[in-house]
N, C-alpha and C positions, 0 to 999 in steps of 0.2 A: 102517336105516329112514333116512329123508331127511325132515327138516323144513323147510318153506320159509316165509318171512315175506315177504308183499306185495312181491314183486320190482318197483321202480319205476326204480332207476337203479344202475348200477355203474360209478364213473369213475376209481377207483385200483387197480391190480391186486392189490397184496399188502398185506393189513392187518397182517401180522406186521412186514413192513418199517416200515408207518407207525407201529407200536407201538415199534419200536425207535429210531425218530426222535423219539418223544414228548419234549419238553422241550429238544430240540436247537436249537430257533429256526428251522427251516424243515421243509416236509413232504419226502417222500422223492422226490416228483416235483412238478412244477408244473402242475397241471391248468389247461386253458382255462376262463376264467371265463364261465359261461354268461349269457345275457340273463335280466333286466335288469341293468344295471350297478348294483352297490351304491350306495346312498346313505348316506354317512358324513358324520359331523361332527368331522373330526379338528382338533386344536388347530394353530394356526399355529407354525411353528418359531420358536424364540427366537433372536434375533440379538444378538451382544455390544454392537452399536450402541445398542439401546434397553434391554438387559438386562431383559427382561420378567420379571415375578414369575412364580415356578414354584409355584403353590398346590398342585399334585398331590403335592408332596413333604412336605407338613405332617403326613400320617398315612398309614398303611396303607389306611385307608378311602378316603381322598382320591385315593391312587394307583389304587385299583381303579377309582374312577368315571372316572379318567382313561384307563385301560385299556379300559374298556367303549366309550368314545367313540373309540378307535382301530380297533374290530373292523371288519373288511373281509370275512371269510369264516369259515366253519366246514367242518370235515371230521369224518364219523363213520365208526367201523369196526367190524365184528363178525367174529370168527373162531373156529374150534375150536382145541381143544388139539393134535389130531394134525396133523401137516404134511399128511397125505393128506386131511384134512377140507376144509371150505370157507372162504373169506374173502370178504369184500367191502368196499368203502369208497365213501362218497359225499361229494359236495362240494357246497357252495351258498354264495351270497353272503348277507352279511348287509345287509340294506335298511333297518335301523334300528339305530343304534350306540348300543343301550342294553342293559340286562341282559334286558329283555322281548324285544327284538328278537334277541338272541343264542338265548334259549331257543326262540323261534319258528323260527329258522333251523334248529336241531338238530331240532326236532320234525318239520320238514318233509322229513327225509331218512328214506327207508325203504328197507331192505335186505333181503337174503335170505341164508341160509346154509345148505350142505349139511353134515349132520352124519353122521359114520361111526359113532362110538361115542356113543350117547346119555348114556353115564355119565360122559363126560368134561366137564371144563368149558368153558364160552364166555367170551369176552371181549368187552367193548364199551369203546370209548374215544372220546373227542371232543376235538377243538382248535379253538381260536378264533385266527384269525391278524390280523395287521395287513396293510396294504396291500403292506408290504416282506416278508410272510412271517416276520415275528417272532411267535413263540407268546406270546399274551396269556393265555389260560387254557386249562387241560387238566383232564378227569376221566377216570376208569377204574373200571370195575366188572368183577366175575367172577361168574359164577353157573353154575347147573346147570339143565338140563331137568327139568321135573316129571313124574313118571310111573315105571313104566308104569301106565296105566289097565287095567281088565280086558281091553280089547282088544289091549293090548300097545303102544298109542301113547303118545307123549310130546308134551309141550306146552311152550311158553315159560313162565317163572314170570311171576307178576302184577307184580313190580316190577322186570323187565328194563329197562324203559324209563327208570328213574329214575336220572340221572346227576348228579352233583355236581361241578362244575368249581372248581379252585383257581387263584387268580392265579399266573401264573409267577413264579419266582424273580427274574427280571431283566425290568424293563420299559423300553422304550427310550423316551428323552426326546431328541427333535431339538434340537440347539443348532447353529447355523450356524459351520461351521469348527472343530468339537470335534475335538480330536486327542487329548488325554488328560485324564483326570479323576480326582478323589479326594475322599474324605468325611473330614473331621476331627470326632471326637467331641470334645465340650466338657465339662469337669468342673462341679463346682458353683460354680466361681468364674469360669466362661467361658472357661477356659484350655484351649488344645488338648492333648489327651492320647494319643488313639489315631488311626491313619491307615489309610485302607483305599483302595487303587487301584481303580479301576472299569475295566470294559470299555469302549472306545470303538470303533465302526465306522461307516465311511460318514456320519459327523456326526452320530452318535447315541450318547449316552452311556447305557447299559445300568444302571439303577439298581436296586440289590437292594431289595427290599420290606421287608426287615428294618430297612433304616437309614432308612426314611421316619419323619418325626416327631423328636421328641426335640431335644436341645440339640446341633445338628450344623451344618457348613458344607460346602456342595459348591463346590469350585474346579475350573474347566474351563480348559484351555489351548487357545486358538484359533490355530491355525496360519496361516490364510489370512487373517488381518487385518494391518492395517499394524504396524509394529514397536511402535506405541502401541496397546495394545490393551484395557486395563481401565480403564473410566472412573471418574475420581475425582469429587469433589463438585461440580466445574465441569464435569463431562462432557467433561473433556480426557482423552486416552489416555495411560496412563503405563506400560503392559505389556501382554503378551499373556495374561494370567491374568483371568479374571472369576469373581466369588464371589457366592453366594447364602447367606442364613441360612435354613436349613431349618426351625429351630426357632421362627422369627419369622414364619411365614407364607410362607417362600420368597421373601422380598424380596431385591433385590440388595444387596450391600454395596460401598461405595465406599472407596477407599484415601484416606488423609490424609497429607500430605507433612510430615515433621518435620526441621528443619535440625539438623545435628549437627557439633560440632567437638571435638576431642581434645587432650589433653596426655599425655605419657608420661615416664617416667624409667628409667634403668639401674639396676638394683639394685647397691649398693655404689658408685656414682659420684656424686660431687658436683660441680655445675658452679657457676663464676662468672666473671665478667669484670672486668679492670683493678682488682683489689683485692687487700688481703692474703688469705692463706690460713689461717684459724683454724678447725678443724675437731675436732670431738668424735666418737668412735667409740663407739657405746652397747655396753656389755658388762655382763654379770652372772656371778656364781658363779665367781669365780677367773679373770677375763679371758675368759671365753666370749663371742665376738662374736655378736649377733643374726644379722647378715647377712653376716659376714666382714669383711676389712680394707677401708679406703677408699681409692680413687683420687680425687684431686682434679683436676679439668680445669679449668685457668685459661686463659682467652681473653684476649689481649693485644692492643689495637688501637692503643695507644700506649705507646712504651717507658716503663719506671719501675721503680722497684726495690720489690719485694713482700717482706712478712715472712711466714714460713710456720711454723704450730704445728700438732700433732697431740696429742691426749690421749683417754684412754677416761674413762667415765663412773665407773670406780673410782679415778681420779685417777692413772693411770700415764701418763708421758710418752713420746713415741717416742724412740728412740735415734739414728736417722739418716731419710733419704729418699732415694729414687730419682727422679731428674728426667729427663725426656727431652721434647724438642720434637718436635711431630708433624711427620712425614715425614723424620726422621732415625733412625737405628739405635742410636745410643750413649746408654746411661743414665749419668747423672753422680751421685754420691754427697755429699749434703751432711749435716754433723753439726750439730746444734743447741747452743746455748749458753743460758746463763741470760740472758734479758732481764729487768733489774731493774724497768725502768720499766711493763712488763705483767705481771711475776710469772709468766712462762712460759719454757718452754724454746722457742727461736725459731732460725731461721737466715735471712739475708738471701739472697734471690734477684734478683741484678740481672738485668733482662730489657732487653737491648739491641735485639731484633727483635721485631716483631709476630708473632702467630702463636698457636698453642695449645700448652700445655705440660701434660704429664702428671706428677703428683707422686704417689707412692706411700710412705707412712711404713713404717719397719721398727721392730719392737719387741724389747724384750728377752723372753727365754723366759718364758712364763707370763704376761706382761702383757695379751697379746692371742692368742686361741686361735680360729682360724677353724674353723667348724662342718665337720663330715665331711658329704660328699655321699652319701646313702644310695643313690644310684642310678649310683654310679660302680663300674666302668666302664659307659659307656652301653651300653644293650641294642642289639644290632646284628641281631636276628631270628634268632640261631642260626647266624650265618655263621662259618665257620672261616678266615676271613680272604680 
């Protein structure tokens, strides 16, 4: 038996194919938009130059109202379970970009379907598209015909028209020059903890509805801007990234420049210039050295005679020292003697040439023990040479 529902228009050939495309961001084909041209109230594209506020990201509810404002057209489809059964689809523009306007557009579509087996299920679904054919909302319903009545006839169930549409998982946010984007989750201290990369196509950031609201930051890289792309507090550009604080109303975030300078040291090396060399090596527990033996690096700008001495914090004196001038290959050995005026073991290093001199103390066994390196030999990634 065949049941028909007020056939007014059939614009898209296969409803099964449309159902397959549900949620994929575009219909199976691009129908011609009938008159009148839809009247929409789309939000202007955000540009990094003004870094407009993005209030639609403050919550899922706010994102939903934004998606409603982007509504441009709807499609409604109905089909039977059997491939041999009928199917049809209808398309119509949205003349008012609101929830009421969307519902009115869906209601205006009337279809018919040929049913081969009235005991099988029927399927109805609807999608709402933006001007660029991005899916904004979609809904689906499965039901069966009611019957048979005493005459053997079937009828559509009373609630077949009732479709509930959910917002799409990804809502496009146009941002001029958008090339890539991410969202950072913030913890209770406002620190970044989780990072989510977002889809970006044709200057649109496809924002996951689950990430709307909360303590989060949206970062967008704009590739078509000048090399200085992200405005700071003075509206000067300092990079190609632009940022918005989702949790604080989608307001733009501006960078602040902090000056930085650094100092550094080489572990186990002590440096000095034009001076005597009196160096203590920290040791504990029977000569165990905290950071290994010491190398004294003496820079000489004017020739002079330097006194040199090394000892440990456990009171052990060095037995000799190796000395080499930077740029030469030969190490010279110096033996200390008792310096009664200083109460120390020292030796005299006459420096007749300017330059840098390296001095490495030598110790009696047990007086200084360098720590073993737990990572030796270096890991080479499993190479066999």
